[in-house]
C-alpha angles and dihedrals in degrees: 000000000000091000091051091050091050093049095048092046093047093051091049090049090051091066099103103201093189089064095037095049092044093052094047091047097047092246123141121268106275089226089068103058143036112002091347088235116135097227142108095266092056093044087054088064088072088066091242101124092177091056091051090049092050089049091050094048093045095049093045093043095055089055091053093046093047093055094043092051089050091051090051094048089046092058100263121238133137113328092006095135092059094040127094097291092047092047092050091048091048093055094040093050092049091048088051090055093046094044108021114191091207094057104043091270092290102135140161132260095269104233098129093041091049090050091054091047093052092049090053094045091052124342091214091056092047094050093046092051091045090052089052091051093048094047095050092042091051094048099040104025088221115124091192094052089050090052092048092049092048090049092052096050097041098082092048091049090049089053093047092049091053100241116176116272091255091053094048091048091050092050091049093051091045090053091051091050092049092049090049092050089052096051093113090050090052090055092049092047091053091047093046093240100112116120117240123228107281089009096122123073108249128214116257118266 
């Protein structure tokens, strides 16, 4: 059952909505402009806010669906989403986003997918981490710094909220993966070369 959960979650995670939305909308491949990252922030650089929103909702939504399916397959019950099945699905879905089998393993950085996963694991955890992201993004105007801050606090919040051990472990591993995927952003932040939110001139709608 665990292998089935992992496979389903990985395949869901492999649906790169930045690429899917761009293709359906006649926009360029997100790998070919801006940061080259297939995510909502990069799609926003086209000036199509609706496309970026669809990407954000799609990437977050697949994380939610993956964990909920895992909880159902695992028998449901109280705390099922943050139990073993949910934890396996969380990691598999994020790995699918980072290394999507449908798109030659060229995935995004996983922020939106991780947000959806956290909301599904425990809505309190998801909202608290989202509030952290929004607060840091508002104050600093750096999307990457907001993501890094949210990644750092997520495991501690999971522990404080009393998630099952499997859920806490999954959140910890997810945070490590997100920090690793943002290593180039960390370098640019230290060097003062990171682009602020809205700091790049966008193409006209």
